[in-house]
C-alpha positions, 0 to 999 in steps of 0.5 A: 806385230811384235815390233809394233807393240815393242815400240809402243812400250818403248815410247810409253817408257820414254814419255814416262821418264820425260814426265818424271824428269820434268816434274823433278826438275821443276820441283828442284828449281822451285826449291832452289829459288825459295831455299834460304831466300827471304821471300816466301813462295807465295810472293813468287807465284802469280795470283792465279796459281795461288788461287789454283793451289788454294793458298792466300795471296799476299797483302799488296799495298795500294800503290799505283803501278806506273 
């Protein structure tokens, strides 16, 4: 029984590290894409994500999309 609880703790630690690494990677990627760029973050994110975050969507001109 000792080995089972040890493996469960090990698996939990691995999942926690993977989640932390994933979050840090995505934060760094978003920062890299937006740092020093002329584009704002609101122009890069889709409208659904902007609504989820509570940010205003950028004004889009009334140009037909081909």
